[in-house]
C-alpha positions in Angstrom: -23.0 18.4 -2.7 -19.4 19.1 -1.8 -18.1 18.3 1.7 -15.0 18.4 3.8 -14.3 15.7 6.4 -11.9 15.6 9.3 -11.6 12.4 11.3 -9.5 11.0 14.0 -9.4 7.6 15.7 -7.2 4.7 16.7 -6.2 1.4 15.1 -4.6 -1.8 16.4 -1.9 -3.6 14.4 -2.1 -7.4 14.5 1.2 -8.8 13.2 3.0 -12.1 13.6 4.1 -11.2 17.1 1.3 -9.1 18.5 0.8 -11.6 21.3 4.2 -10.7 22.7 3.2 -7.2 24.0 0.1 -5.7 25.5 -2.9 -4.5 23.6 -2.4 -0.9 24.6 1.2 -1.0 23.2 -0.2 -1.9 19.8 -2.8 1.0 19.6 -1.9 4.0 17.4 -3.7 7.2 16.6 -4.8 8.1 13.0 -5.9 11.4 11.5 -7.5 12.1 8.2 -8.8 15.1 6.2 -10.8 14.7 3.1 -12.7 16.4 0.3 -15.7 14.8 -1.4 -18.7 15.3 -3.6 -22.0 13.6 -3.9 -22.9 13.1 -7.6 -26.3 11.7 -6.8 -28.0 11.4 -3.4 -26.6 7.9 -3.0 -23.3 7.9 -5.0 -20.3 10.0 -4.2 -16.5 10.1 -4.2 -13.9 11.3 -1.6 -10.2 12.1 -1.7 -8.4 11.7 1.7 -5.0 12.3 3.2 -4.1 10.6 6.5 -1.2 10.5 8.9 -0.7 7.6 11.3 1.7 4.9 12.5 1.6 1.3 13.4 3.1 -0.1 16.5 3.9 -3.8 16.9 6.5 -6.3 18.0 9.3 -8.4 16.4 10.8 -11.7 17.6 14.2 -11.6 19.2 15.8 -12.6 15.9 14.2 -9.5 14.3 13.0 -11.6 11.4 11.8 -10.4 7.9 11.5 -6.7 7.5 10.8 -6.4 11.3 14.5 -5.8 11.8 14.1 -2.4 10.1 11.2 -1.5 12.4 12.6 -2.7 15.7 13.8 -0.2 18.3 14.7 0.0 22.0 16.0 -2.6 24.4 15.1 -6.3 24.2 12.0 -7.1 26.2 10.8 -10.5 27.6 7.4 -12.2 27.8 6.3 -14.0 31.0 7.6 -17.2 29.3 11.1 -15.6 28.8 10.7 -15.1 25.1 12.7 -12.1 23.9 11.1 -9.5 21.6 11.4 -5.9 20.5 8.9 -3.1 19.9 8.4 -2.0 16.3 7.0 1.2 14.8 6.5 2.5 11.3 5.2 6.0 10.5 3.2 6.5 7.2 0.9 8.8 5.3 -1.9 7.6 3.1 -3.5 9.3 0.1 -6.6 7.5 -1.1 -9.8 7.9 -3.1 -13.1 6.2 -2.4 -16.4 5.6 -4.1 -19.2 6.1 -1.5 -22.5 4.3 -1.6 -25.2 5.6 0.7 -27.1 2.4 1.4 -29.9 4.2 3.3 -30.8 6.4 0.4 -30.5 3.5 -2.1 -33.2 1.7 -0.2 -35.4 4.5 1.1 -34.8 7.2 -1.5 -33.7 10.8 -1.1 -35.2 12.4 1.9 -34.9 16.1 1.0 -32.6 18.7 2.5 -35.0 20.2 5.1 -36.5 16.9 6.3 -36.0 15.3 9.7 -36.4 11.8 8.4 -33.3 9.7 7.8 -31.2 11.4 10.3 -29.3 8.1 10.6 -27.7 6.8 7.5 -25.4 3.9 6.5 -22.6 4.4 3.9 -20.2 1.9 2.3 -16.8 3.2 1.1 -14.7 1.3 -1.4 -11.3 2.8 -2.0 -7.8 2.5 -3.4 -4.8 4.4 -2.1 -1.1 5.0 -1.9 0.9 4.5 1.3 4.3 6.1 2.0 6.3 4.7 4.9 9.0 6.8 6.6 11.0 7.2 9.8 12.5 3.7 10.1 14.8 3.1 13.0 17.3 1.0 11.1 18.0 0.5 7.4 15.6 1.2 4.6 12.9 -1.4 3.7 10.3 -1.0 1.0 8.8 2.5 1.4 5.7 2.6 -0.8 2.7 0.4 -1.0 -0.8 0.3 -2.5 -3.7 0.2 0.0 -7.3 -1.0 -0.6 -10.1 -0.2 1.8 -13.6 -1.2 2.6 -15.2 1.0 5.3 -18.7 0.8 6.8 -19.9 4.2 8.0 -22.8 5.1 10.3 -23.7 8.8 10.1 -25.9 10.6 12.7 -26.8 14.0 11.4 -26.9 16.7 14.1 -28.6 19.5 12.1 -31.9 19.6 10.1 -30.0 20.5 6.9 -27.6 17.6 7.5 -24.7 20.0 7.5 -23.0 18.4 10.5 -22.8 14.7 11.4 -21.1 12.4 13.9 -19.7 9.4 12.0 -18.5 6.0 13.2 -16.3 3.9 10.9 -15.4 0.2 10.8 -13.1 -1.1 8.2 
């Protein structure tokens, strides 16, 4: 009932000025490792640690806390509006309650069964975020983080020891 998870992916930051830059310039990688336990076939918990960053854009006046995140030379849109790139690095430590919706509806399928090789899980979590590596100044470094993730799991072995998972959240 214990499991280890390793995940990687990408996310896109949509801030006040995301329209200034290209989509690809706002995409950042994210990496997570986790340890979890299923208490019943349909209810579990997971503790995760993740490293990532968020890339975005700030207006030419470097308003709000964006001035701490801005770096590089001033860039210009096609309309001549000035802007700067922004980037913040952070790590996340969060804990989640996991609800296996497939097992809640259809029941537990057994460890050596081929049925229910596709399962849907909802994760509800709360975490702590630590921001670091600012280009200028020192804005607020720590934040709370809530999450709701929808997970699709496709099990690759009969004992369901290995799965390929897709998350949306």
